[in-house]
N, C-alpha and C positions, 0 to 999 in steps of 0.2 A: 819725057818719052811717054806717049799715051798708052802703050801696051804694057807698061811696067806695073806689076802688082803693088798696090799701095799698102797692103797689110803684111808685107814681107820685108825684113831688114836686109842689109847687105850680105849677111851670112845665110839667108834663107829661112830665118826663124820668124814665126808669127809675131806681129806687133800691132798695137792699137795706134792708128794714125793720130798724130798731134794736130788737132784742128784749132788750137789756141790762137795762132797768128791770123786765121781767116776772119774776115768781118762777118758779123751776124747778117743774115739775109732772110727774107720771107721765103719759105720753102713749101712746096706742095707736091704730092705724088698721088697717083691713082693706079690701082691694080685691079685685076679681075680674074675670075676663074669659074669653073663649073663642076658640078657633080652629076653624072648620068645615073638615073634612077629607073627602076621598074615602074610599070603602070600602077601596081599596088602601093608602092611607096609614095608615088606622086599623089595618088588619090587620098591616102592617109594624111598627107600634109595639107592638101587642098581642103579637106573636110575637117581639119584640126582634130583628127581621131588617132593620132600617134599616142601610144601608151605612155611615152615619156613626156608628153606635153606639146606645147607650141614650138615646133621645130624651127621655124624661121625666126621667131622672137628670141629663142634661146641662142641660136646661132649668131644672131646680130649682136647680142650682148657679149658672147664669147669672143667675137672678132674685135670688138672695141676693147675688151679687157686684154686681149693678146697684143694689140698694138701698143698699149701702155706698158707692157712687160717685155717688149722685144729685146731690149738690152740684157735681160735676165736669161734669155734663151739663145741668143746669137752671140758667141763669145767676144768678138771684137767690135760689136756695135756700141756706139756712144749712147748713154742714157740721155734722153731728150725731154724737154718740157714741151709737151704737145699742146697746141692751141685748139685743135679741132680733129675729131675722128668721126667719119660717117661710114657705116657699113650697111649696104642695101642688098637684100636677097630677094629674088623673084623666082617663082615657079614658072617653068615653061614646058614645052612639049617633050623635052629630053630629060629634064630634072630641075636642078636649082642653079641659077647663076648668082654669083656674088661679086660685088664691086665695093671697094673701099677707097676712101680719100682721106689723106692725113695732111695736116698743116702745122707748121711751127715757124717760129723766128729763131734761127740758130746758125751754127757754123757748119753744119753737115745736113745732108738731105734726109728725107723721111721715106725713101723707097722701101727699106726693110720693114718699116712699121706697116706700110700699106700691104706689102706682100704677106706679112705675118698675119694681119687681120683677115685677109681673104683665106689663107691656108687654114687657120684655126676655125673660121666660120664654116668652111666646107667639111673639115674634120668633125665638127660638132654635128652637122647634118648626117654624116656617115654614122657616127656613134648612135644618134637617136633613131636611125632607120635600119640598123644592122639586123634587127630581129625580123624585119619584113623583106629585106632585099640583101641577098648574099653576093650579088654581082655588081655592086656600085663601083663607079670609077671616077676618081677625081682627076681632072685634066685642065690643060690650058691656063694654068696660073701664070700670069704675066704682068709685067709692069707696062702700063699703057701710056703713062704720062708722068713726067717730072719736070718741075720748073723752079726757078729761083729768081728773085728780083731784089735789088738793093732796097734797104730800109730807108 
């Protein structure tokens, strides 16, 4: 049944899904999101004049680190051996857009790792810009692609 929750047992208790019987597959997921910023915050990032340092560079590293630690933060996520993580941030007319792509060969997907990378990257932008902009808004964090193929 497609609408059955996989992380709940017959009595309604949370459980970690047993992926042991599944064959390893190449897995890939991409997520994106954005943070809306004031003109002052955007200008500080663009000129690399933020008092806390290189906002986009620090946020990129934070996103990569977060993807690697997803199972430590999301209780029922399986710890995965990730093959690749990319986190790209770009300044645009509204603020900063983030995109993450995660790959592995395993028995379960990497959607949560991609979503976590984007979320933490944008939270890092928020943290680094909060002295300049009190009205930032993180939005539109979404999974845009996931795929798997047989090994």
